[in-house]
GUSE-19127 format. One line per 5 residues: number of its first residue (from 1); their letters; for each residue x, y, z of N, C-alpha, C, O. Coordinates in Angstrom, 2 decimals. Example, Ala and Ser with C-alpha at 12.3 -4.5 7.8 and 13.67 -1.06 7.14 Angstrom:
2
1 = as = 13.19,-5.69,7.80,12.30,-4.50,7.80,13.20,-3.30,7.80,14.24,-3.32,8.46  12.85,-2.25,7.08,13.67,-1.06,7.14,12.90,0.03,7.87,13.41,1.14,8.04
//
This chain:
148
1 = mgsqt = -5.81,-1.76,-21.93,-5.31,-0.46,-21.69,-3.82,-0.68,-21.44,-3.41,-1.60,-20.73  -3.01,0.22,-22.06,-1.59,0.16,-21.82,-1.23,0.91,-20.55,-1.60,0.55,-19.43  -0.44,2.06,-20.81,-0.02,2.88,-19.72,-1.26,3.63,-19.22,-2.23,3.77,-19.97  -1.25,4.11,-17.99,-2.37,4.82,-17.41,-1.89,5.77,-16.29,-0.81,5.60,-15.72  -2.73,6.73,-16.02,-2.32,7.61,-14.92,-2.98,7.09,-13.60,-3.79,6.16,-13.61
6 = aagss = -2.62,7.68,-12.57,-3.19,7.29,-11.21,-4.55,7.84,-10.97,-5.27,7.41,-10.07  -4.92,8.87,-11.84,-6.28,9.48,-11.71,-7.33,8.42,-11.71,-7.28,7.50,-12.52  -8.32,8.52,-10.79,-9.37,7.59,-10.75,-9.13,6.41,-9.96,-10.04,5.59,-9.81  -7.91,6.24,-9.39,-7.61,5.20,-8.42,-8.28,5.42,-7.09,-8.55,6.54,-6.67  -8.54,4.31,-6.44,-9.17,4.42,-5.15,-8.63,3.46,-4.14,-7.94,2.51,-4.51
11 = lgisa = -8.91,3.67,-2.88,-8.54,2.91,-1.73,-9.72,2.44,-0.93,-10.54,3.28,-0.55  -9.87,1.13,-0.62,-11.01,0.66,0.17,-10.43,-0.11,1.33,-9.32,-0.64,1.32  -11.32,-0.14,2.39,-10.92,-0.90,3.63,-12.08,-1.76,4.04,-13.24,-1.42,3.81  -11.75,-2.91,4.66,-12.80,-3.74,5.25,-12.24,-4.28,6.55,-11.04,-4.55,6.67  -13.13,-4.45,7.53,-12.76,-4.95,8.84,-12.75,-6.49,8.80,-12.25,-7.15,9.71
16 = aapat = -13.30,-7.02,7.75,-13.45,-8.54,7.61,-12.16,-9.11,6.98,-11.41,-8.43,6.29  -11.95,-10.39,7.26,-10.79,-11.11,6.65,-11.34,-12.00,5.48,-12.44,-12.55,5.56  -10.57,-12.10,4.45,-11.07,-13.00,3.37,-11.00,-14.50,3.80,-10.12,-14.88,4.57  -11.94,-15.32,3.30,-11.89,-16.72,3.63,-10.70,-17.39,3.10,-10.18,-18.32,3.71  -10.21,-16.91,1.91,-9.06,-17.48,1.27,-8.13,-16.25,0.75,-8.63,-15.20,0.35
21 = qdstg = -6.79,-16.49,0.78,-5.87,-15.40,0.35,-5.72,-15.39,-1.15,-4.62,-15.57,-1.69  -6.86,-15.16,-1.85,-6.77,-15.04,-3.32,-7.87,-14.13,-3.74,-8.64,-13.67,-2.90  -7.98,-13.83,-5.11,-8.96,-12.88,-5.55,-10.39,-13.27,-5.18,-11.19,-12.39,-4.84  -10.72,-14.48,-5.24,-12.11,-14.95,-4.90,-12.40,-14.64,-3.40,-13.51,-14.22,-3.08  -11.43,-14.84,-2.48,-11.58,-14.59,-1.10,-11.90,-13.04,-0.89,-12.85,-12.63,-0.22
26 = ykalt = -11.04,-12.27,-1.51,-11.06,-10.81,-1.31,-12.41,-10.21,-2.06,-13.00,-9.24,-1.58  -12.80,-10.82,-3.17,-13.89,-10.29,-3.91,-15.17,-10.42,-3.11,-16.13,-9.68,-3.31  -15.17,-11.41,-2.17,-16.46,-11.72,-1.39,-16.56,-10.72,-0.33,-17.63,-10.64,0.27  -15.54,-9.89,0.01,-15.68,-8.87,1.02,-16.36,-7.65,0.56,-16.44,-7.40,-0.65  -16.88,-6.84,1.51,-17.46,-5.54,1.25,-16.45,-4.49,1.66,-16.18,-4.37,2.86
31 = fvdig = -15.88,-3.73,0.75,-14.92,-2.69,1.01,-15.64,-1.29,1.02,-16.51,-0.99,0.20  -15.19,-0.46,2.04,-15.73,0.90,2.09,-14.60,1.81,1.51,-13.43,1.78,1.91  -15.06,2.61,0.56,-14.10,3.61,-0.05,-13.63,4.55,0.99,-14.41,5.02,1.82  -12.29,4.85,0.97,-11.67,5.85,1.76,-11.71,7.14,0.88,-11.07,7.17,-0.17  -12.42,8.17,1.27,-12.48,9.41,0.44,-11.39,10.36,0.69,-10.72,10.37,1.72
36 = qvekl = -11.24,11.19,-0.33,-10.25,12.36,-0.24,-8.82,11.94,-0.24,-7.96,12.64,0.30  -8.51,10.70,-0.88,-7.14,10.25,-0.99,-6.48,11.08,-2.10,-6.96,11.14,-3.22  -5.35,11.71,-1.75,-4.60,12.55,-2.67,-3.62,11.67,-3.38,-3.49,11.74,-4.60  -2.90,10.81,-2.63,-1.89,9.89,-3.28,-1.76,8.64,-2.40,-2.00,8.67,-1.19  -1.37,7.58,-3.03,-1.11,6.34,-2.26,0.32,6.08,-1.93,0.63,5.56,-0.86
41 = gsfga = 1.18,6.43,-2.80,2.67,6.15,-2.60,2.95,4.81,-3.16,2.10,4.18,-3.79  4.19,4.37,-2.93,4.73,3.11,-3.51,4.44,1.97,-2.50,4.59,2.16,-1.29  4.03,0.76,-3.01,3.92,-0.37,-2.10,4.17,-1.64,-2.97,4.03,-1.65,-4.20  4.54,-2.65,-2.25,4.81,-3.95,-2.93,6.02,-4.59,-2.30,6.74,-3.98,-1.51  6.23,-5.89,-2.71,7.22,-6.67,-2.02,8.63,-6.41,-2.40,8.96,-6.17,-3.56
46 = sfakv = 9.52,-6.47,-1.35,11.02,-6.48,-1.61,11.60,-7.54,-0.71,11.03,-7.86,0.33  12.68,-8.07,-1.09,13.26,-9.19,-0.35,14.67,-8.78,0.22,15.45,-8.05,-0.39  14.90,-9.32,1.40,16.26,-9.12,1.94,17.26,-9.80,1.15,16.93,-10.82,0.54  18.44,-9.35,1.09,19.51,-9.98,0.29,20.37,-10.76,1.23,20.86,-10.23,2.22  20.56,-12.12,0.88,21.40,-12.96,1.65,22.61,-13.26,0.81,22.44,-13.73,-0.32
51 = efqpl = 23.83,-13.01,1.29,25.03,-13.20,0.51,25.97,-14.22,1.18,26.07,-14.29,2.40  26.60,-14.94,0.41,27.67,-15.89,0.79,28.86,-15.83,-0.12,28.71,-16.02,-1.33  30.02,-15.58,0.39,31.27,-15.56,-0.42,32.15,-16.78,-0.12,32.86,-16.82,0.88  32.08,-17.78,-1.01,33.00,-18.89,-0.81,34.41,-18.55,-1.07,34.64,-17.67,-1.89  35.41,-19.18,-0.44,36.78,-18.92,-0.63,37.12,-19.09,-2.14,37.96,-18.35,-2.66
56 = kgakq = 36.53,-19.96,-2.78,36.76,-20.24,-4.24,35.49,-20.03,-5.01,34.53,-20.77,-4.84  35.47,-19.03,-5.86,34.17,-18.90,-6.66,33.60,-17.50,-6.43,34.05,-16.74,-5.58  32.59,-17.21,-7.23,31.86,-15.96,-7.16,30.95,-15.86,-5.98,30.48,-16.86,-5.43  30.71,-14.65,-5.59,29.78,-14.39,-4.50,28.38,-14.91,-4.89,27.94,-14.76,-6.03  27.71,-15.50,-3.94,26.39,-16.07,-4.19,25.35,-15.17,-3.53,25.54,-14.73,-2.40
61 = kykgs = 24.32,-14.90,-4.19,23.30,-13.97,-3.70,21.88,-14.72,-3.82,21.54,-15.36,-4.82  21.12,-14.54,-2.65,19.85,-15.25,-2.58,18.82,-14.23,-2.10,19.15,-13.19,-1.53  17.59,-14.56,-2.36,16.45,-13.84,-1.83,16.16,-14.35,-0.42,15.98,-15.55,-0.20  16.11,-13.38,0.59,15.75,-13.72,1.97,14.35,-13.51,2.20,13.53,-13.74,1.31  14.02,-13.05,3.41,12.64,-12.89,3.80,12.01,-11.75,3.00,12.67,-10.80,2.57
66 = adyga = 10.65,-11.91,2.82,9.86,-10.90,2.10,9.43,-9.80,2.98,9.05,-10.09,4.12  9.43,-8.54,2.60,8.75,-7.41,3.19,7.69,-6.83,2.24,8.06,-6.27,1.20  6.50,-6.93,2.52,5.41,-6.58,1.60,5.18,-5.02,1.52,4.30,-4.54,0.81  5.95,-4.33,2.24,5.94,-2.85,2.18,4.88,-2.22,2.99,4.20,-2.88,3.77  4.71,-0.90,2.82,3.69,-0.13,3.57,2.93,0.75,2.62,3.50,1.19,1.62
71 = lqpsi = 1.79,1.01,2.85,0.96,1.95,2.11,0.94,3.27,3.00,0.62,3.23,4.19  1.27,4.42,2.38,1.32,5.71,3.07,0.58,6.71,2.34,1.15,7.59,1.69  -0.82,6.59,2.43,-1.58,7.53,1.62,-1.54,9.01,2.27,-1.12,9.21,3.41  -1.95,9.88,1.51,-2.05,11.30,1.94,-3.52,11.55,1.78,-4.02,11.40,0.66  -4.29,11.96,2.85,-5.69,12.02,2.87,-6.15,13.41,3.39,-5.68,13.82,4.45
76 = aidal = -7.04,14.15,2.69,-7.68,15.27,3.28,-8.69,14.79,4.24,-9.56,14.00,3.88  -8.60,15.28,5.52,-9.51,14.80,6.54,-10.96,15.15,6.30,-11.27,16.31,5.99  -11.88,14.18,6.42,-13.26,14.38,6.26,-13.93,13.52,7.36,-14.05,12.31,7.21  -14.35,14.18,8.46,-14.95,13.42,9.58,-16.27,12.65,9.24,-16.67,11.76,9.99  -16.90,12.99,8.15,-18.08,12.36,7.78,-17.89,11.21,6.76,-18.85,10.59,6.31
81 = dagqt = -16.60,10.93,6.42,-16.36,9.87,5.48,-16.26,8.54,6.16,-15.41,8.38,7.03  -17.05,7.60,5.82,-17.05,6.24,6.50,-15.77,5.49,6.36,-15.32,4.81,7.29  -15.15,5.61,5.15,-13.91,4.91,4.97,-12.80,5.46,5.88,-12.00,4.71,6.44  -12.77,6.76,5.99,-11.77,7.39,6.85,-11.97,7.07,8.33,-11.01,6.96,9.10  -13.26,6.91,8.73,-13.68,6.50,10.09,-13.14,5.14,10.33,-12.49,4.95,11.36
86 = llqta = -13.33,4.21,9.50,-12.86,2.90,9.66,-11.30,2.77,9.63,-10.74,1.94,10.34  -10.66,3.53,8.86,-9.20,3.55,8.84,-8.70,4.11,10.18,-7.74,3.58,10.74  -9.37,5.22,10.73,-9.05,5.71,11.98,-9.23,4.67,13.12,-8.43,4.58,14.05  -10.34,3.89,12.98,-10.54,2.76,13.94,-9.42,1.79,13.86,-8.97,1.30,14.90  -8.95,1.47,12.69,-7.77,0.60,12.51,-6.60,1.12,13.11,-5.83,0.36,13.70
91 = sddet = -6.35,2.45,13.03,-5.14,3.13,13.59,-5.28,3.10,15.14,-4.27,2.97,15.83  -6.42,3.21,15.67,-6.57,3.23,17.16,-6.64,1.87,17.72,-6.51,1.74,18.94  -6.85,0.77,16.91,-6.96,-0.57,17.38,-5.71,-1.13,17.95,-4.68,-1.11,17.28  -5.73,-1.66,19.20,-4.49,-2.11,19.83,-4.51,-3.64,19.89,-3.73,-4.26,20.61  -5.45,-4.25,19.09,-5.58,-5.72,19.23,-4.68,-6.50,18.26,-4.66,-7.73,18.30
96 = qklys = -3.94,-5.81,17.39,-3.17,-6.48,16.37,-3.95,-7.07,15.29,-3.45,-7.92,14.56  -5.25,-6.62,15.15,-6.21,-7.16,14.15,-5.73,-6.71,12.75,-5.32,-5.57,12.55  -5.80,-7.65,11.82,-5.58,-7.34,10.36,-6.85,-6.72,9.71,-7.95,-7.24,9.88  -6.67,-5.72,9.04,-7.77,-5.17,8.16,-7.40,-5.49,6.67,-6.24,-5.63,6.30  -8.50,-5.60,5.85,-8.29,-5.94,4.49,-8.36,-4.60,3.64,-9.16,-3.73,3.96
101 = fcvty = -7.55,-4.45,2.61,-7.48,-3.29,1.84,-7.59,-3.65,0.35,-7.14,-4.72,-0.05  -8.16,-2.82,-0.45,-8.21,-2.87,-1.90,-7.90,-1.63,-2.52,-8.55,-0.61,-2.30  -6.81,-1.69,-3.38,-6.50,-0.51,-4.27,-7.02,-0.87,-5.67,-6.67,-1.92,-6.21  -7.86,0.01,-6.25,-8.39,-0.11,-7.48,-7.81,0.97,-8.45,-7.91,2.17,-8.23  -7.25,0.48,-9.48,-6.60,1.41,-10.51,-7.68,1.87,-11.53,-8.80,1.38,-11.58
106 = qdgak = -7.23,2.83,-12.31,-8.03,3.59,-13.27,-8.73,2.46,-14.26,-9.89,2.62,-14.65  -8.00,1.44,-14.61,-8.49,0.48,-15.59,-9.33,-0.63,-14.89,-9.78,-1.56,-15.56  -9.54,-0.56,-13.56,-10.31,-1.54,-12.89,-9.39,-2.65,-12.21,-9.87,-3.37,-11.33  -8.22,-2.77,-12.57,-7.28,-3.73,-11.88,-7.32,-3.49,-10.37,-7.44,-2.36,-9.90  -7.21,-4.54,-9.66,-7.15,-4.44,-8.15,-5.96,-5.02,-7.56,-5.35,-5.92,-8.13
111 = ryfqg = -5.61,-4.54,-6.39,-4.47,-5.07,-5.53,-5.15,-5.25,-4.08,-5.61,-4.31,-3.44  -5.14,-6.45,-3.70,-5.68,-6.83,-2.38,-4.67,-7.17,-1.39,-3.67,-7.78,-1.75  -4.84,-6.83,-0.12,-3.87,-7.25,0.89,-4.49,-7.02,2.24,-5.54,-6.38,2.38  -3.79,-7.55,3.22,-4.19,-7.24,4.61,-2.99,-6.52,5.34,-1.83,-6.73,5.00  -3.34,-5.64,6.37,-2.33,-4.92,7.04,-2.87,-4.29,8.29,-4.06,-4.30,8.60
116 = rsfgs = -1.86,-3.72,9.01,-2.22,-3.09,10.29,-1.85,-1.52,10.15,-0.79,-1.16,9.62  -2.73,-0.68,10.62,-2.44,0.74,10.59,-1.63,1.07,11.82,-2.01,0.72,12.94  -0.49,1.76,11.62,0.35,2.07,12.71,0.30,3.52,13.12,1.28,4.11,13.58  -0.87,4.06,12.93,-1.10,5.41,13.33,-1.54,6.19,12.10,-1.39,5.74,10.96  -2.11,7.43,12.37,-2.59,8.34,11.39,-2.37,9.77,11.76,-3.34,10.49,11.98
121 = petad = -1.09,10.25,11.86,-0.82,11.59,12.28,-1.49,12.63,11.32,-1.59,12.46,10.11  -1.94,13.70,11.98,-2.61,14.78,11.22,-1.71,15.97,11.03,-0.79,16.14,11.83  -1.87,16.77,10.06,-1.10,17.92,9.68,-1.94,19.13,9.40,-2.84,19.05,8.57  -1.70,20.22,10.03,-2.30,21.51,9.78,-1.20,22.43,9.38,-0.62,23.10,10.25  -0.86,22.51,8.09,0.31,23.33,7.67,0.10,24.80,7.63,1.05,25.53,7.93
126 = gadsm = -0.97,25.28,7.31,-1.20,26.72,7.20,-2.65,27.15,6.69,-3.49,26.31,6.37  -2.84,28.33,6.64,-4.21,28.80,6.25,-4.63,28.40,4.88,-5.82,28.21,4.61  -3.68,28.27,4.02,-4.00,27.88,2.62,-3.67,26.42,2.33,-3.22,26.06,1.24  -3.91,25.61,3.33,-3.72,24.14,3.14,-4.88,23.34,3.74,-5.58,23.84,4.63  -5.07,22.17,3.29,-6.04,21.25,3.82,-5.56,20.59,5.12,-4.37,20.43,5.35
131 = lmaap = -6.51,20.23,5.97,-6.09,19.46,7.09,-5.89,18.03,6.59,-6.82,17.47,6.01  -4.75,17.41,6.79,-4.35,16.23,6.17,-4.03,15.08,7.19,-3.61,15.36,8.32  -4.21,13.83,6.80,-3.86,12.72,7.59,-2.87,11.88,6.82,-3.01,11.74,5.60  -1.87,11.31,7.47,-0.82,10.55,6.84,-0.67,9.14,7.49,0.35,8.86,8.12  -1.66,8.27,7.33,-1.63,6.98,7.92,-0.53,6.10,7.36,-0.14,6.25,6.20
136 = tveic = -0.03,5.19,8.16,0.92,4.15,7.68,0.28,2.81,7.84,0.02,2.36,8.96  0.03,2.16,6.75,-0.55,0.74,6.77,0.61,-0.14,6.41,1.08,-0.11,5.27  1.08,-0.93,7.37,2.11,-2.04,7.09,1.48,-3.22,6.58,0.63,-3.81,7.24  1.87,-3.64,5.32,1.32,-4.70,4.59,1.81,-5.96,5.15,3.03,-6.16,5.15  0.96,-6.88,5.64,1.29,-8.09,6.37,1.07,-9.42,5.53,1.47,-10.50,5.96
141 = tkivk = 0.43,-9.28,4.37,0.32,-10.44,3.55,0.72,-10.27,2.16,0.86,-9.12,1.73  0.92,-11.32,1.37,1.27,-11.12,-0.05,0.17,-10.31,-0.73,-1.02,-10.45,-0.43  0.62,-9.44,-1.67,-0.38,-8.64,-2.39,-0.99,-9.49,-3.52,-0.27,-10.09,-4.32  -2.27,-9.53,-3.56,-2.99,-10.36,-4.57,-3.44,-9.45,-5.62,-4.18,-8.50,-5.37  -2.98,-9.71,-6.87,-3.25,-8.95,-8.04,-4.40,-9.48,-8.74,-4.49,-10.69,-8.95
146 = sat = -5.31,-8.62,-9.14,-6.54,-9.08,-9.94,-6.66,-8.17,-11.13,-6.68,-6.95,-10.98  -6.73,-8.75,-12.34,-6.91,-7.99,-13.55,-8.34,-7.43,-13.54,-9.17,-7.76,-12.69  -8.59,-6.54,-14.57,-9.90,-5.93,-14.62,-11.00,-6.94,-14.84,-12.17,-6.58,-14.91
//
């Protein structure tokens, strides 16, 4: 499949850690789907820029430390959804525990990573809107990409 839409994508969570930080380790975990996800947002690595300007010659630029980004989904609150319950547990967890996540795209490709939820604020905008949650999951490991 070439280009695709985000329709059919999903987000899963697991309280377990993979035995290895690769596709095999993550595939061995059981993920609980988080229901009612409206959008995931952007996520992925970016690097700090390190610059050095010698007195003679061009400016030198290097990749510095990696920041694997944050996942900031928009979710319609469903108190009966097991995935949302586990995500809320992760948000309330004060132990610095890493949770495992799996993003699955329409074509079946997966993105695995571990992160910490830094809260899940709720929004009640008006009579004609859904009650929404906007968790922030800071990604703490390299994102493992797995083809379909």
